C-alpha positions, 0 to 999 in steps of 0.5 A: 479511475484511483483507487487508493489502498487507505486506512483511515487512522492513518494521517498520511492515507487522510492526505494522499485521500483529499489530494484526489478529491480535491482532483475530483477526479473519481477515487476508489477507496478500499480500506485494505484493514477491512477489506485485505487484497489476496496473494494475486493482488498483491502481486500484481499491486507490488508489480505495479509499484515497481518494487521487491515486496519487502520493500512495500512492509512496514518496517516500523510496526511492532509485529515486524518489528516482534516476529520478523525484523532480522530475518530472510524472507522469498520474494513468495514468502513476503507475499504470503506475509502480507496477505495474512498480515496487510496491517504490514503492509505501507500505505496508503497505495494508489493506482490507476491502470498500469500503474502505482505509487505509495503515496507517503510524500505530498509529491507523490502523490500530485506527480501521479495526478 
């Protein structure tokens, strides 16, 4: 089973979901804006992605630009910010077992499969 943290209004997220559906694999769609991940779930996702929490932040989002741009936060603070403001989470995220990938590029999604 592949889990996708999905935003149906995002073209990249829709593209990733279409590729997953074409693959014939079981897919669990999580609309993360309706069901935001908890702090502990974010910690797990970040560990599977093998990135720093700040790398999961959408830096072009107006909320980021208005409130967080140019400021320094600890990893723990970034995770809390993402938990409180899921719109700042980069998307889509594909998760299977102990691995995960941010699937913004088609090649990354296909390589993940």
